[in-house]
C-alpha atoms as one frame of an Amber mdcrd trajectory, in Angstrom:
protein
  57.155   5.959 -31.810  56.403   3.191 -34.316  53.278   2.211 -32.366  52.085
   5.805 -32.538  52.713   5.953 -36.304  50.785   2.709 -36.853  47.943   3.942
 -34.652  47.618   7.216 -36.570  47.768   5.501 -39.960  45.093   2.992 -38.963
  42.820   5.765 -37.654  42.982   7.658 -40.931  42.875   4.739 -43.387  39.699
   4.053 -45.354  39.349   0.808 -47.339  43.109   0.121 -47.052  43.905   3.486
 -48.638  45.491   6.581 -47.172  45.502   9.847 -49.143  48.942  11.364 -49.611
  48.036  14.666 -47.973  46.883  12.762 -44.868  50.107  10.740 -44.784  52.151
  13.946 -45.020  50.104  15.513 -42.206  50.706  12.481 -39.974  54.454  12.744
 -40.633  54.495  16.455 -39.845  52.354  16.083 -36.713  54.580  13.300 -35.367
  57.803  14.984 -36.539  58.938  11.944 -38.524  60.031  11.576 -42.124  57.654
  10.822 -44.966  59.750   7.720 -45.534  58.866   6.388 -42.070  55.161   6.835
 -42.790  55.539   5.141 -46.161  57.414   2.216 -44.634  54.777   1.741 -41.927
  51.988   1.903 -44.523  53.798  -0.717 -46.627  54.127  -3.003 -43.605  50.384
  -2.621 -42.972  49.586  -3.262 -46.664  47.984   0.173 -46.917  48.195   1.960
 -50.255  48.964   5.668 -50.254  46.833   7.337 -52.909  46.634  10.661 -54.724
  50.303  11.450 -54.230  51.046  14.917 -55.555  54.745  15.079 -54.697  55.991
  11.567 -55.374  56.968  11.157 -51.736  55.432   7.704 -51.386
């Protein structure tokens, strides 16, 4: 599953940034926690931006 998470994050990242609403959508589509998406983004040195809920 981790490979799939990384793949989805990389596909949706622009200039090393991933909007919060996109990160949440990835988590929901893959049925994983927001925390897992945040951890994978951290490992990839990708910044999650425009966070409305404080999830990341």
